[in-house]
MMTF fields as JSON, N, C-alpha, C and O atoms, coordinates in Angstrom:
{
  "mmtfVersion": "1.0.0",
  "mmtfProducer": "UNKNOWN",
  "numBonds": 371,
  "numAtoms": 372,
  "numGroups": 93,
  "numChains": 1,
  "numModels": 1,
  "chainsPerModel": [1],
  "groupsPerChain": [93],
  "chainIdList": ["A"],
  "bondAtomList": [4, 2, 8, 6, 12, 10, 16, 14, 20, 18, 24, 22, 28, 26, 32, 30, 36, 34, 40, 38, 44, 42, 48, 46, 52, 50, 56, 54, 60, 58, 64, 62, 68, 66, 72, 70, 76, 74, 80, 78, 84, 82, 88, 86, 92, 90, 96, 94, 100, 98, 104, 102, 108, 106, 112, 110, 116, 114, 120, 118, 124, 122, 128, 126, 132, 130, 136, 134, 140, 138, 144, 142, 148, 146, 152, 150, 156, 154, 160, 158, 164, 162, 168, 166, 172, 170, 176, 174, 180, 178, 184, 182, 188, 186, 192, 190, 196, 194, 200, 198, 204, 202, 208, 206, 212, 210, 216, 214, 220, 218, 224, 222, 228, 226, 232, 230, 236, 234, 240, 238, 244, 242, 248, 246, 252, 250, 256, 254, 260, 258, 264, 262, 268, 266, 272, 270, 276, 274, 280, 278, 284, 282, 288, 286, 292, 290, 296, 294, 300, 298, 304, 302, 308, 306, 312, 310, 316, 314, 320, 318, 324, 322, 328, 326, 332, 330, 336, 334, 340, 338, 344, 342, 348, 346, 352, 350, 356, 354, 360, 358, 364, 362, 368, 366],
  "bondOrderList": [1, 1, 1, 1, 1, 1, 1, 1, 1, 1, 1, 1, 1, 1, 1, 1, 1, 1, 1, 1, 1, 1, 1, 1, 1, 1, 1, 1, 1, 1, 1, 1, 1, 1, 1, 1, 1, 1, 1, 1, 1, 1, 1, 1, 1, 1, 1, 1, 1, 1, 1, 1, 1, 1, 1, 1, 1, 1, 1, 1, 1, 1, 1, 1, 1, 1, 1, 1, 1, 1, 1, 1, 1, 1, 1, 1, 1, 1, 1, 1, 1, 1, 1, 1, 1, 1, 1, 1, 1, 1, 1, 1],
  "groupList": [{"groupName": "MET", "atomNameList": ["N", "CA", "C", "O"], "elementList": ["N", "C", "C", "O"], "formalChargeList": [0, 0, 0, 0], "bondAtomList": [1, 0, 2, 1, 3, 2], "bondOrderList": [1, 1, 2], "singleLetterCode": "M", "chemCompType": "L-PEPTIDE LINKING"}, {"groupName": "HIS", "atomNameList": ["N", "CA", "C", "O"], "elementList": ["N", "C", "C", "O"], "formalChargeList": [0, 0, 0, 0], "bondAtomList": [1, 0, 2, 1, 3, 2], "bondOrderList": [1, 1, 2], "singleLetterCode": "H", "chemCompType": "L-PEPTIDE LINKING"}, {"groupName": "GLU", "atomNameList": ["N", "CA", "C", "O"], "elementList": ["N", "C", "C", "O"], "formalChargeList": [0, 0, 0, 0], "bondAtomList": [1, 0, 2, 1, 3, 2], "bondOrderList": [1, 1, 2], "singleLetterCode": "E", "chemCompType": "L-PEPTIDE LINKING"}, {"groupName": "VAL", "atomNameList": ["N", "CA", "C", "O"], "elementList": ["N", "C", "C", "O"], "formalChargeList": [0, 0, 0, 0], "bondAtomList": [1, 0, 2, 1, 3, 2], "bondOrderList": [1, 1, 2], "singleLetterCode": "V", "chemCompType": "L-PEPTIDE LINKING"}, {"groupName": "ASP", "atomNameList": ["N", "CA", "C", "O"], "elementList": ["N", "C", "C", "O"], "formalChargeList": [0, 0, 0, 0], "bondAtomList": [1, 0, 2, 1, 3, 2], "bondOrderList": [1, 1, 2], "singleLetterCode": "D", "chemCompType": "L-PEPTIDE LINKING"}, {"groupName": "ILE", "atomNameList": ["N", "CA", "C", "O"], "elementList": ["N", "C", "C", "O"], "formalChargeList": [0, 0, 0, 0], "bondAtomList": [1, 0, 2, 1, 3, 2], "bondOrderList": [1, 1, 2], "singleLetterCode": "I", "chemCompType": "L-PEPTIDE LINKING"}, {"groupName": "ALA", "atomNameList": ["N", "CA", "C", "O"], "elementList": ["N", "C", "C", "O"], "formalChargeList": [0, 0, 0, 0], "bondAtomList": [1, 0, 2, 1, 3, 2], "bondOrderList": [1, 1, 2], "singleLetterCode": "A", "chemCompType": "L-PEPTIDE LINKING"}, {"groupName": "ARG", "atomNameList": ["N", "CA", "C", "O"], "elementList": ["N", "C", "C", "O"], "formalChargeList": [0, 0, 0, 0], "bondAtomList": [1, 0, 2, 1, 3, 2], "bondOrderList": [1, 1, 2], "singleLetterCode": "R", "chemCompType": "L-PEPTIDE LINKING"}, {"groupName": "PHE", "atomNameList": ["N", "CA", "C", "O"], "elementList": ["N", "C", "C", "O"], "formalChargeList": [0, 0, 0, 0], "bondAtomList": [1, 0, 2, 1, 3, 2], "bondOrderList": [1, 1, 2], "singleLetterCode": "F", "chemCompType": "L-PEPTIDE LINKING"}, {"groupName": "SER", "atomNameList": ["N", "CA", "C", "O"], "elementList": ["N", "C", "C", "O"], "formalChargeList": [0, 0, 0, 0], "bondAtomList": [1, 0, 2, 1, 3, 2], "bondOrderList": [1, 1, 2], "singleLetterCode": "S", "chemCompType": "L-PEPTIDE LINKING"}, {"groupName": "GLY", "atomNameList": ["N", "CA", "C", "O"], "elementList": ["N", "C", "C", "O"], "formalChargeList": [0, 0, 0, 0], "bondAtomList": [1, 0, 2, 1, 3, 2], "bondOrderList": [1, 1, 2], "singleLetterCode": "G", "chemCompType": "PEPTIDE LINKING"}, {"groupName": "LYS", "atomNameList": ["N", "CA", "C", "O"], "elementList": ["N", "C", "C", "O"], "formalChargeList": [0, 0, 0, 0], "bondAtomList": [1, 0, 2, 1, 3, 2], "bondOrderList": [1, 1, 2], "singleLetterCode": "K", "chemCompType": "L-PEPTIDE LINKING"}, {"groupName": "PRO", "atomNameList": ["N", "CA", "C", "O"], "elementList": ["N", "C", "C", "O"], "formalChargeList": [0, 0, 0, 0], "bondAtomList": [1, 0, 2, 1, 3, 2], "bondOrderList": [1, 1, 2], "singleLetterCode": "P", "chemCompType": "L-PEPTIDE LINKING"}, {"groupName": "LEU", "atomNameList": ["N", "CA", "C", "O"], "elementList": ["N", "C", "C", "O"], "formalChargeList": [0, 0, 0, 0], "bondAtomList": [1, 0, 2, 1, 3, 2], "bondOrderList": [1, 1, 2], "singleLetterCode": "L", "chemCompType": "L-PEPTIDE LINKING"}, {"groupName": "TYR", "atomNameList": ["N", "CA", "C", "O"], "elementList": ["N", "C", "C", "O"], "formalChargeList": [0, 0, 0, 0], "bondAtomList": [1, 0, 2, 1, 3, 2], "bondOrderList": [1, 1, 2], "singleLetterCode": "Y", "chemCompType": "L-PEPTIDE LINKING"}, {"groupName": "GLN", "atomNameList": ["N", "CA", "C", "O"], "elementList": ["N", "C", "C", "O"], "formalChargeList": [0, 0, 0, 0], "bondAtomList": [1, 0, 2, 1, 3, 2], "bondOrderList": [1, 1, 2], "singleLetterCode": "Q", "chemCompType": "L-PEPTIDE LINKING"}, {"groupName": "THR", "atomNameList": ["N", "CA", "C", "O"], "elementList": ["N", "C", "C", "O"], "formalChargeList": [0, 0, 0, 0], "bondAtomList": [1, 0, 2, 1, 3, 2], "bondOrderList": [1, 1, 2], "singleLetterCode": "T", "chemCompType": "L-PEPTIDE LINKING"}, {"groupName": "ASN", "atomNameList": ["N", "CA", "C", "O"], "elementList": ["N", "C", "C", "O"], "formalChargeList": [0, 0, 0, 0], "bondAtomList": [1, 0, 2, 1, 3, 2], "bondOrderList": [1, 1, 2], "singleLetterCode": "N", "chemCompType": "L-PEPTIDE LINKING"}],
  "groupTypeList": [0, 1, 2, 3, 4, 5, 2, 6, 3, 7, 0, 6, 0, 8, 6, 1, 9, 10, 3, 11, 6, 3, 4, 9, 12, 7, 13, 14, 15, 9, 6, 16, 10, 5, 10, 13, 6, 6, 16, 13, 16, 3, 6, 3, 12, 4, 3, 4, 15, 16, 17, 3, 7, 4, 16, 5, 6, 16, 3, 13, 7, 2, 7, 8, 10, 5, 4, 2, 3, 4, 13, 15, 8, 15, 4, 12, 10, 12, 5, 12, 1, 16, 13, 4, 5, 9, 7, 10, 13, 5, 2, 11, 0],
  "groupIdList": [1, 2, 3, 4, 5, 6, 7, 8, 9, 10, 11, 12, 13, 14, 15, 16, 17, 18, 19, 20, 21, 22, 23, 24, 25, 26, 27, 28, 29, 30, 31, 32, 33, 34, 35, 36, 37, 38, 39, 40, 41, 42, 43, 44, 45, 46, 47, 48, 49, 50, 51, 52, 53, 54, 55, 56, 57, 58, 59, 60, 61, 62, 63, 64, 65, 66, 67, 68, 69, 70, 71, 72, 73, 74, 75, 76, 77, 78, 79, 80, 81, 82, 83, 84, 85, 86, 87, 88, 89, 90, 91, 92, 93],
  "secStructList": [7, 7, 7, 7, 7, 1, 2, 2, 2, 2, 6, 6, 6, 6, 6, 1, 6, 6, 7, 7, 7, 7, 7, 7, 7, 3, 3, 3, 3, 7, 1, 1, 1, 3, 3, 3, 3, 3, 3, 7, 7, 7, 1, 1, 6, 6, 7, 7, 2, 2, 2, 2, 2, 2, 2, 2, 2, 2, 2, 2, 0, 0, 0, 0, 0, 7, 7, 7, 3, 3, 3, 3, 7, 7, 7, 7, 7, 7, 7, 7, 1, 7, 7, 7, 7, 6, 6, 7, 7, 7, 7, 7, 7],
  "xCoordList": [-43.069, -42.806, -43.089, -42.339, -44.359, -43.888, -43.091, -42.572, -42.895, -41.898, -42.007, -42.991, -41.1, -41.326, -39.811, -38.786, -40.368, -39.442, -37.908, -38.158, -37.09, -36.809, -35.454, -34.704, -35.608, -35.236, -36.002, -35.692, -38.008, -39.164, -39.431, -40.182, -38.578, -38.456, -38.196, -38.822, -36.871, -35.32, -36.114, -36.596, -36.015, -37.618, -38.357, -38.345, -39.145, -40.89, -39.663, -39.048, -38.784, -38.557, -38.498, -39.48, -37.665, -37.735, -39.463, -40.05, -39.719, -41.489, -41.116, -41.5, -40.078, -39.839, -38.812, -37.849, -38.857, -38.349, -36.389, -35.411, -36.477, -35.577, -34.241, -33.572, -34.915, -34.125, -33.018, -33.38, -31.65, -30.478, -30.203, -30.109, -30.192, -29.663, -29.704, -28.923, -30.904, -30.655, -29.563, -28.586, -29.537, -28.165, -28.719, -29.551, -28.187, -28.306, -29.859, -30.09, -30.638, -32.42, -32.533, -32.217, -32.833, -32.66, -33.694, -33.607, -34.876, -36.061, -35.623, -34.779, -36.327, -36.416, -37.698, -38.158, -38.63, -39.229, -38.81, -37.765, -40.281, -40.829, -42.186, -43.111, -41.89, -42.926, -44.332, -44.983, -44.99, -46.045, -45.812, -46.863, -44.81, -44.685, -43.357, -42.34, -43.436, -42.351, -41.249, -41.791, -40.572, -39.564, -38.356, -37.687, -38.199, -37.371, -36.142, -36.618, -34.964, -33.28, -33.286, -33.475, -32.724, -31.914, -31.592, -32.498, -30.371, -29.321, -29.682, -29.715, -29.935, -30.158, -30.073, -30.436, -29.462, -28.493, -29.294, -29.963, -29.19, -30.883, -30.238, -29.138, -30.816, -30.898, -29.91, -29.261, -29.951, -29.689, -29.927, -30.957, -28.212, -28.436, -30.09, -30.709, -30.398, -32.156, -33.158, -34.141, -33.043, -34.122, -34.461, -33.784, -35.91, -37.166, -37.197, -38.163, -36.254, -36.052, -37.074, -37.121, -37.987, -39.134, -40.486, -41.276, -39.908, -40.98, -40.656, -41.326, -39.48, -39.172, -39.487, -39.949, -39.11, -39.59, -40.66, -40.753, -42.316, -43.133, -43.59, -44.49, -43.007, -44.16, -43.674, -44.54, -41.53, -41.688, -42.002, -41.802, -42.659, -42.861, -44.228, -44.519, -45.53, -46.542, -46.618, -47.561, -45.472, -45.305, -44.406, -43.575, -44.711, -44.076, -45.248, -45.772, -45.835, -47.132, -47.831, -47.785, -48.617, -49.754, -49.238, -50.182, -48.188, -47.283, -46.842, -46.803, -46.344, -45.847, -45.891, -45.237, -46.787, -47.372, -45.471, -44.777, -45.693, -43.484, -44.756, -45.512, -44.564, -45.355, -44.067, -44.349, -42.609, -41.223, -40.367, -39.947, -40.267, -38.705, -38.389, -38.992, -36.335, -35.831, -34.594, -33.588, -35.448, -33.844, -32.772, -32.565, -32.43, -30.652, -30.302, -30.521, -29.705, -29.766, -28.297, -27.483, -28.002, -26.419, -26.437, -26.586, -26.171, -26.113, -25.342, -24.591, -25.726, -25.309, -23.928, -23.412, -23.442, -21.781, -21.766, -22.76, -20.353, -20.604, -20.615, -20.248, -21.241, -21.992, -20.141, -19.428, -19.9, -18.813, -19.229, -20.03, -17.653, -17.734, -17.1, -16.957, -16.765, -16.188, -17.178, -16.775, -18.34, -19.598, -18.786, -18.139, -19.748, -19.024, -20.483, -21.003, -21.124, -22.353, -21.958, -22.802, -21.168, -21.266, -22.019, -23.163, -21.176, -21.877, -23.178, -23.299, -24.48, -25.79, -26.672, -26.191, -28.355, -28.972, -28.124, -27.627, -28.287, -28.374, -29.24, -29.754, -30.746, -31.356, -31.403, -30.7, -32.434, -32.449, -33.615, -34.592, -33.059, -33.24, -34.153, -34.862],
  "yCoordList": [88.314, 89.336, 87.915, 86.946, 88.16, 87.083, 87.064, 88.148, 85.981, 85.815, 87.005, 86.927, 87.862, 88.694, 87.991, 87.385, 88.467, 87.69, 89.114, 90.2, 88.975, 90.852, 90.444, 91.304, 89.491, 90.617, 91.389, 92.339, 90.563, 90.554, 92.198, 92.855, 92.641, 93.866, 94.687, 95.638, 94.193, 95.405, 95.518, 96.506, 94.899, 94.86, 96.185, 96.991, 96.065, 97.321, 97.717, 97.249, 98.263, 99.607, 100.225, 100.857, 100.133, 100.58, 101.312, 101.73, 101.163, 101.747, 102.906, 103.383, 103.39, 105.553, 105.392, 104.78, 105.964, 106.371, 107.398, 107.623, 107.618, 107.783, 107.893, 108.584, 106.038, 104.914, 104.441, 104.335, 104.147, 104.068, 101.867, 100.963, 102.236, 101.567, 101.453, 102.023, 100.48, 99.911, 99.281, 98.925, 98.991, 97.796, 97.734, 97.98, 97.511, 96.775, 96.599, 96.796, 96.356, 96.528, 95.161, 93.977, 95.668, 94.85, 94.767, 95.525, 93.673, 93.899, 93.53, 92.646, 94.399, 94.036, 94.557, 95.396, 93.778, 94.783, 95.267, 95.215, 96.471, 97.125, 97.468, 96.735, 98.65, 98.736, 98.767, 99.093, 98.358, 98.372, 97.375, 96.74, 96.745, 95.645, 95.601, 95.182, 95.876, 95.237, 96.59, 97.663, 96.551, 97.83, 97.474, 96.441, 99.135, 97.91, 98.825, 99.954, 98.931, 100.21, 98.872, 97.697, 100.874, 100.584, 101.603, 102.435, 102.074, 102.766, 102.265, 101.219, 103.707, 103.127, 104.577, 105.252, 105.296, 105.163, 106.248, 105.889, 107.868, 107.901, 108.629, 109.165, 108.659, 108.532, 109.947, 110.273, 110.348, 112.078, 112.967, 113.229, 113.744, 114.081, 115.381, 115.203, 116.168, 116.511, 116.204, 116.791, 115.128, 113.802, 114.265, 114.453, 114.244, 114.423, 113.723, 112.961, 113.619, 113.081, 112.328, 111.15, 112.712, 113.359, 112.207, 111.476, 112.862, 112.415, 110.37, 109.525, 110.322, 108.666, 107.816, 106.675, 108.668, 107.892, 107.519, 106.43, 108.762, 108.45, 107.352, 106.547, 107.337, 106.473, 105.067, 104.57, 104.207, 103.532, 102.929, 101.805, 104.336, 103.379, 103.067, 102.102, 104.036, 103.261, 101.98, 101.32, 101.83, 100.819, 99.413, 98.826, 99.064, 98.395, 98.109, 96.996, 99.404, 98.86, 97.972, 96.75, 98.661, 98.161, 96.857, 96.549, 95.695, 94.848, 94.048, 92.982, 94.18, 93.427, 93.71, 93.118, 94.808, 95.311, 95.705, 95.358, 96.668, 96.757, 98.338, 98.995, 98.51, 99.81, 100.274, 100.279, 100.693, 101.932, 101.182, 100.044, 102.848, 102.585, 103.683, 104.755, 103.079, 104.112, 104.07, 103.395, 105.52, 104.885, 105.926, 106.573, 105.807, 106.529, 106.733, 105.936, 107.973, 108.652, 108.915, 109.616, 108.491, 108.461, 108.74, 108.182, 109.953, 111.469, 110.154, 109.346, 110.179, 109.249, 109.036, 108.094, 110.812, 110.683, 111.949, 112.62, 112.136, 113.179, 112.561, 111.408, 113.731, 112.761, 113.109, 114.084, 111.962, 111.881, 113.239, 113.691, 113.104, 114.565, 114.133, 114.962, 112.912, 113.055, 111.883, 111.479, 111.66, 110.891, 112.384, 113.391, 111.042, 111.365, 111.99, 111.148, 112.975, 112.865, 113.061, 112.418, 113.584, 113.553, 111.881, 111.675, 110.811, 109.8, 109.766, 109.338, 110.568, 110.817, 109.989, 109.374, 109.983, 109.695, 107.777, 106.841, 107.906, 106.053, 105.648, 106.58, 104.521, 104.644, 102.788, 101.852, 102.798, 101.226, 100.619, 101.143, 98.976, 98.833, 97.472, 96.855],
  "zCoordList": [33.548, 32.137, 30.955, 30.835, 30.201, 29.521, 28.076, 27.811, 27.054, 26.595, 25.135, 24.399, 24.911, 23.702, 22.535, 22.846, 21.139, 20.793, 20.773, 21.297, 20.406, 21.124, 18.91, 18.449, 18.461, 17.209, 16.548, 15.83, 17.044, 16.284, 16.328, 15.607, 17.401, 18.368, 17.671, 17.202, 17.547, 17.48, 15.203, 14.649, 14.943, 13.568, 13.289, 12.358, 14.72, 14.357, 14.724, 13.765, 15.435, 15.84, 14.499, 14.109, 13.905, 11.973, 11.604, 10.606, 12.873, 12.077, 11.427, 10.359, 12.466, 11.747, 11.135, 11.596, 9.896, 8.706, 9.445, 8.732, 10.415, 10.562, 12.309, 13.077, 11.73, 12.669, 11.59, 10.419, 11.954, 11.024, 10.924, 10.094, 13.247, 13.448, 14.796, 15.558, 15.23, 16.392, 17.169, 16.51, 18.982, 18.937, 20.91, 21.784, 20.746, 22.61, 23.01, 24.203, 22.433, 22.723, 24.337, 24.455, 24.791, 25.804, 26.927, 27.893, 26.798, 28.473, 29.114, 29.259, 29.853, 31.721, 31.824, 31.051, 33.335, 33.93, 34.471, 35.119, 34.186, 34.658, 35.873, 36.222, 36.231, 37.506, 37.476, 38.468, 36.095, 35.062, 34.439, 34.355, 33.821, 32.826, 32.292, 32.845, 31.644, 30.765, 30.335, 30.072, 30.309, 29.425, 28.62, 28.604, 27.635, 26.395, 26.565, 26.454, 26.751, 26.205, 25.03, 24.717, 24.608, 23.752, 22.94, 22.994, 21.905, 21.343, 19.797, 19.147, 19.626, 18.083, 18.013, 18.976, 16.577, 15.486, 14.634, 13.665, 15.101, 13.824, 12.318, 12.445, 11.063, 9.67, 9.562, 8.568, 10.269, 10.072, 10.923, 11.544, 10.927, 12.516, 12.894, 13.943, 12.219, 12.822, 12.776, 12.322, 13.292, 13.011, 15.068, 16.078, 14.665, 15.412, 16.269, 16.281, 17.332, 18.139, 18.824, 18.471, 19.791, 20.173, 19.871, 20.469, 17.856, 17.215, 17.565, 18.16, 16.918, 16.211, 17.709, 17.672, 19.315, 20.514, 20.115, 19.549, 20.413, 20.724, 19.276, 19.515, 17.904, 17.035, 18.074, 18.795, 18.08, 18.409, 19.986, 20.447, 20.7, 21.528, 21.681, 22.389, 20.876, 20.206, 19.523, 19.087, 19.55, 18.369, 18.985, 18.292, 20.234, 20.775, 21.502, 21.48, 22.372, 23.523, 22.495, 22.632, 21.246, 20.445, 19.913, 19.186, 19.771, 19.221, 19.632, 19.016, 20.772, 22.693, 23.85, 24.708, 24.104, 25.021, 26.306, 27.262, 25.16, 25.515, 26.237, 25.522, 27.793, 28.002, 28.931, 30.129, 28.597, 28.856, 28.091, 27.883, 27.621, 26.699, 26.84, 26.793, 27.212, 27.097, 26.156, 25.938, 25.591, 24.172, 24.719, 25.746, 23.963, 23.375, 21.893, 20.98, 21.814, 20.652, 19.859, 20.46, 18.806, 18.782, 16.569, 15.481, 17.237, 15.577, 14.804, 15.351, 13.463, 12.624, 11.861, 11.26, 12.271, 12.404, 11.291, 11.011, 10.687, 9.572, 8.288, 8.062, 7.1, 5.774, 5.287, 5.526, 4.617, 4.323, 2.338, 1.52, 2.901, 1.628, 0.215, -0.684, 0.087, -1.272, -2.571, -3.662, -1.979, -2.641, -4.488, -4.778, -5.064, -6.794, -7.389, -8.12, -7.306, -7.321, -8.876, -9.499, -9.67, -11.653, -11.509, -11.915, -10.881, -11.642, -12.556, -13.704, -11.377, -11.664, -10.733, -9.781, -11.112, -10.037, -9.177, -9.802, -7.905, -7.329, -7.424, -6.807, -7.831, -7.341, -6.716, -7.097, -5.732, -5.726, -6.552, -7.086, -6.452, -6.697, -6.165, -6.96]
}
């Protein structure tokens, strides 16, 4: 197995906007080359997990030669109902 920078792989997995967090990425030797297993926390509960998986698999194959991707998905949890929307729009700087 050739050397792959796991932190670069982790950052590449944010290629899909539906990914909120990447936990425990682990490279392994697959039957056909390099595989990756990781747990993803999605940004919203109804994100299209198939689309997320396909996008990440394509990015990892093209950038790092990772040909097998095993992703577990976690729900982001409930949206807090304590948001004070009376303060107006909050924008990213």
